[in-house]
N, C-alpha and C positions, 0 to 999 in steps of 0.2 A: 322631424319635430325635435326641438331641444329637450334634453332630459328635464324632468321635473325638479324644482328646487328642493333641496333636502329638507326634511322636516326636523326642526330643532325642538327639543323639549326642555321646558323649565318648570320649576315649581309653580311660579306665578307669571302671568303675562299681563302687563299693564298697557292698555290701549289709550295712548295720549300721554305725552310727557309734559303735561301742563301744570297748572297751579296746584292741583291736588295730586296728579299722577307722579310728579317728580318727588313729592314728599313721600308717597307710599313706597316707591321704588327704593329710595334712600333708606328709609326706616326698615323695610323688610330685609334688606341686604346687610344690615348691621350684624345679622347672624350669618356667619360664613357658610353654614350648612344649607342656607336657603338660596336658591337661584331665581333670578328675575330677569325677564326680557321686557324692555320698553319699546313699543312701536309708536313713533312720532311721524306724522305726515309731513311736517315742515322741516326746515334745515336746523342744524345746530346753531346755538347762539355763541359758542365759544370763540372768543377773539373778534366778534362782530360788533364794532362800536355803534352801528346803526341801531342795534338792540340794547347794548350794554349802557350807553350814555343816556341817562334818564332825560336830560334836557332836550333830547331829540325825539321824544315820544310822539309828538303830533304828526311828524313826517311819516309815521308808520301806518296812519289811517289810509285805507284804499291803496296800500302799497303791495308789493309782492309777498309781504309777510302777513297779509290779511286775507281771510276767506271772503270778506266783503259781501255780506249777504244783504240783498235788497229786501225790503218788506213788501208784503202783498198790498194792493191798493187799500187805503184806509178810509173808512166811511167818515171818521171824525178826527183824523190826524194827518200828519205829513207823509204822503205817499212817496216822496223823494228820499225818505230816510233810509239809511243803510246801517246794518249791524256789523261793526268791526269785531271779528273773532280771530285770534292770533293763530298764525300758521308758522310756528317756530317752537323750538324747545323752550320750555318754561311757560308756554301758553300765554294767556292774557296777562300774567304777571311779568312777562317779557315785553309787553305791548302797551301797558296802561300807564297812568300817571303816578302809580305807587302810593296812593293815599291809603294810610294804614289805620284801621279801626278795629278794636274789639267790638263785636256785636253787643247791643244793649242786653243787659241781663233779662229785661222784661221780654225781649224777643225770644231768647233761648228758653226761658221758662215757659213761654207759650208753646214753643216747639214740643217741649216735654209734655205739656198738658194736652196737646193734640194727639198723643199716643206714641210719640217718639221717645220712648224710655231710654234714659241715659244721655240725653241731649240738653238737659237743663243747664243753667249758668254754673251751678256747682260742679257739674260734670265737665263743662267745656272751658271754663276760665283757666284751670290748670294747664290746659293744652296751649292756650295763647301764651301763658307764661313760659312753657317749655320751648316754644318755637322762637321766642324773641330774645334779642339783646337790645333793651330799650333804655334810652338816656333820660326818660322822664322820671320824676320822683315817685315813690310809692312802693311799699313792701310787696304789692301784688305783681309788680313787673318782673319779667325774666331778665337776667343779666348775662346769660351764657348760651342762649339759643342760637341757631344758625342764621336767623333773619335779623339783620340790623334795622332797627326802627329808631328814628330820631325826629326831634321836633324841628320844623322849618325855622331857620334863623330869620329874625325880623329885619331883613335888609331892603324891603320895598317900602318907600315912604308913602306911596298911595295906599298900600295895604295897611300901614300904621294908621293913616287918617281914617280909613274905612272902619277899623276896629273902634276908634274913638266915636265915629258917627253911629255905629251900632249901639254903643253904650248910651249915646244921647237919645237913641230910639228905644230905650229900655230893653236892649239885648246886651247883657253884660259880657265882658271879656272873661271867658271861662275855658280853661284847658281841657283837652279831650283825653280819653283813655285813662281817666282817674279811677275807674271802677264804679262811677256814678253816671247814669245817663243824663246827657245834656239835653234838656227839653227846650231851653231857650238860652242861647249863648253863642259866642263867636270866638274864634282863635285861629292862630297859625296851625296848619295841619301837622300831624305826624306822618312821615313817609318811610317806606322801606327802601332806603337808599344809603349807600356808604358815603363816608365823608368826601371821597374823591369823585363823587357824582355817578358811580356805578350803581345801577339798580340792584337791590337785594331781592331779586326775583326768586321763585321757587327753584329754578335751575341753577342760578348763581349760588344760592344759599345751600341747597341740598345736594345737587348733582356734581357741580364743578369740583368740589373738594375730593370727590371719590372716583371720578372718571379715570379709568385706566389703573386704578389702585385696588379695585375689588373684582377679582376674577368671576365672582358670582353675579355680577351685574353687567348686562349687555344693553346698551342704548342704541337702537337703530333708528336713524332719521331718514326722511324722504320716503316713508312707506305708509300709504293710505290704506286703512282697513276697509275691506269690502263687506265682510259679514262675519258673524260669530259662528263657530262650528259646534255641533251638538252630537252626542251619541244617541242610541235608541232609547235611553232612559231619561232624556231631557237634561243630561248633564253637559254643561259647556266645557268643551275639551280644547278649545283653541280659537285661533283667528286666521282668516284668509285675508291676504293683503295684496295690493298691486305692487309688483316688482318695479325697481327704478327705471327699467326699460319701457314702462307704461304699457306693456303688451301682455306679459306673463304674470301669473299669480304664484304667490308663495304662501306657505302656512307655517304657523308656529303653534306648538301644543303646550298646554298647561297641565301638569300632574295634579295640582291642587285647585287653583282658581284662576279665573280671568277677571280683571278689574277694569271696567270701562270708565275712563276719565277724559272724555272728549268735549265736555262742556255742555251748556244748557241747550244748544242747538244741535250739535253733532252726536251727543249721547243718545237722545231719543231717535235720531235718524238711524244710527247703527242698530239700535234695538229693533226698530221697525223693519229695516232691511233683513234682519235675522228672524222675522216672524213673531216678534213680541210687540204688541201694540193693539190699538183699536181694531177689532176683527173686520168690521165692514170696510174700513179704510185700507187695510192690508189686502183684502180680497179685490177691492177696486184697483189696487196697484199691481195685482197679479202676483202677490206674495202669499205663500202658504202660511196659514196661521199656526203658530206654535203655542202661543199663549195669548188669549184675549185679555188685554190689559188696557182698558180705556184711558187710564191716566198717563200713559206714555205719550209725550208730545202735547199734553194738555196743561192747563194752569200756568201758562207762560206769564210771568210777571216781570216788570222792569221798573226802573226809575225814569219816567219821562222827564225831559228837561227843556225848559224855555230859556230865552236869553233876553236880557235888556242891556244895551250897550251905550256908552257915552264916549264922546271925543274928550281926550284929556287936555287940560289947560297947560300942563307941564310935561316935559319929556318923561315917558314911562321907563322903567328899568330895562336895561339891555342884557342882563343876565339873570338867571333864576334857577332854582332847583328843578322846577318842572312847569312853571308859568301859571299854576293854579294852586296857590299856596295858603289860602284862607277858606275856612268853612263857617257857615252861619246856620244855626238851627233855630226854628221858631215853631210855635204852636198856634194854629189858626182858630182854635176854639178852647174854652176853658176845660180843665179837668183831665187833660191828657197826661199819661205817664211816659209817653215817647213823643218826640217831635213828628209832626206830619208834613213839615216843610223844611227843606234844606237848600242852601245856596253854595255854589262854588264861586269864588272870586278869581277872575282871570285878568292878568296884567297884560293881556294881548287882545286884539280885536277877534271877535268870533262871529264871522259872517257866513259860515258854512251853509246856512239855510236861509239867511235873510237877504243876501245880495240878489239871488235869483228872483226874489219877489219884489225887487225894486227899492229896497231900503238902502239908504246911504251907508257908506263905510269909511274908515279912516285907518291909516297905518298906526297912528298914535292914539290908542283907545284902550278902554278897559270895560269889563262887563261883569254882571252878576247873572248866574244861571240858576233860577229857582227849579227845584225838582220835587216831585211828589214821593215822599219816602215810603208810603204804604199804599201804592196805587191799587185801586179796586177793579180796574179794567184788566181782564184776563184774556190771554190769547192762546194761540196754538202753534206748534211746529208739525208740519205734515210732509210726507214725501211728495216730490213733484212727479217722479216716476220710480220704477223699481231699479233704475240704474244708479249705482253708488256715486257716479261721477256728477250727477245732476245736483244742483243746489236745492236744498229743501224749501218748502213754502213756509216763510216766517210771517205770521200774522199776529202782531201784538194787540190789535184791536184798541189802539190808544184812544183814551178819552171817551170810551163808550160807557163809562160810569160817571155820573154827575159829580161825585165827590172829587174826582181828579181835576175836572174843569174848575171847580170852586177853589181848590187849594192853589192851583197854578195862577189864576187871576189874582187871588189874594197875594201871591208871591210877587207879581209884577208891581202891585201897589206898594207893598212893603219895601221893595227895592227902591222905588222912587222916594219913599219916605226917608230911608237911610241916606240916600245920595243928597237929599235936600238939607241935611243937618250941617251945621256950621263947620265941623271938622273937614267936610268934603268941599268946602267952597273954593279952595285953591286947586281942585282936581277935576271936579265934574263940570264939563262943558256941555255942549249940545247933546241932547239925547238922540242918538242916531236911529235906534230901533227899540221899541216900536215907534217912538216919537211922541211928543206931547199932545198931538192932535187926537190920539186914541185914548179914550177915557172910560167909556161905558163897558159893562160886562161883555156885551155882544162884540164890541170893537176889539177888546183885548183878547177875547177867546178866538175871534176870527184870525187875529195875528198869530196866536199860539198854534192853532191847528195847521196853519200854512208853514210855520217856520220852526216848530219845535224839533228838538233832537232827542237823544237818549244819553244817559250816563254810561251806556254800554254795560248794563248789569242784568242780563236775562237770567232767570232762575226758575226753579220749581217744576220743570218739565218731566222729571222722573222722580217725583217727590217720595219721601219716606213717610210711613205712617204705621198705625197699629197693624198687627198681623191680619186682623179681620177686615181691614178697610179696603174694599175692592177698588176704590178710586186712587189708592196709593200703590204704585208699582213695586215699591221697596218696603221691606220691614225695617225696624229701627237699627238692625245690623247692616243695612245697606245691601242686603241680599235681594236679588230679583225674585219676586214671587212666581211660582209656577215652574221654575227650573232650579237646578242646583249648580254649584261651582261658578256662580256669576254674581258679581257686585257692581254697583255704580258708585263713584265718588267724585263729585265736583259740585258746582253750584246748582245743577239740575235736581239734586236730592233735597234741597231746602223746602220745607213745608210751605214757607212763604219767605219772601226776600226781607232781610233785616233793613232797618231804617237807615243804615250807613253803607258806605262803600264796602263791598263784600269780599275783596281779594284776600285779606288776612283770614277771614272766616273760612274761605275755601281751602286755604292752607291748613287751618285747624281741622277741617273735615278730613283732609289727607292724614293728619296725625291720628285722628280718632279711628279712621278706617284701618290704618296699620295696626293700631292697638287691638282692634276687634279681630283682625285676621290672626294675629299672634296668639290671642286667647282662644281661638276656635279649635 
């Protein structure tokens, strides 16, 4: 038998070099006396234009860089749907469309009110400022952070007409990330992307500048974590992983802490494989229970997304920063302090889920994708088996709450209203999907449940909460309850999903986690 892999020991081991994990590793190793090892299951993104060129992002879906998780059969939603989760250094920030938002202050303040002390807007807004170099006006913005954030240039004439049509539909043109929540407004997005089209992902922004320059940082790619290791006092001491030969196992030890940053699907999976999760489910899976933590893998929340698509009367743009350059926020009932409906405008056809259901498509088309910003349908992530190589069971339970159905059907009607306004007369041709024949609530929702997608924003599956909240696996310092030496930091820790695209907020979580570790 071959000799066992040598055990390497570091102060900290970060499992997952993704949107939060890259941030944590870079910040902790600013201190040359602190050593960090990053274990990343996917390849490096260094020099890989498939990843680095933002305008290529849609080709990454269902590619070799994608864990490509199917959803469980949905009683009220699209069972064909798949959750893209990045398998590459930088995580989903290396895989997504790089839409950059500060979370609404109201969302963060609600996090704090739910028992997450230290996570209110006054605590978190300085971290957004620290991480960014932003070209937008405002004294609140950062000008020297690692992440380049800039406003999309208004180079798409159909998009310009769309903003004018929104204004005609009482949705004013309103810039984002001004420090005030946009409840009803539309504008060109801000994106985390450099001027040359290189995505300003967590890996590009935080790791690339220091790779090979910090002897206290080791980034190991191509290593999938199998389970967390514990000693007899329930202290997490390291990680067991699969060697690149896909046969043998290796281990890496942490003198101080292990930080799990595998994302909202794989972080709960790794915890459950390590005996931390709902006791009955673990026993059914043949796993010895270390901590009965019912919140692990529960409270899965997402931004479900519909699509309405038109054939364009004029040629659409042939180049773009990332093809989804405008956002629209709306409120579907009076008195809201946050939008409950958001649209992304795509200058491309989006027939990923409509074509198989018989709806027509076209090469020259544009679309609006309404999504529910605060979905009330909650799902789960569960183990399929005790084998770490098996994909977990992802069951978002889409549209099992009436609120989500109502907001989405409202969104389709509002999209039609916007497209009917005079500024869009030279652009909006035939409605390809769902088509003008579908008008009633039942017809529109029947279309939605067959064809909806996701904005790929799973969150909340290892959420933080007050120390005494048994349904929250983490305390406000992101420490896993019931053990020591273990934290989680990624979108899974969110008490609930913010109303906006959460990538920059996940980077902020990485900043916050590194601060808390340094202070501990």
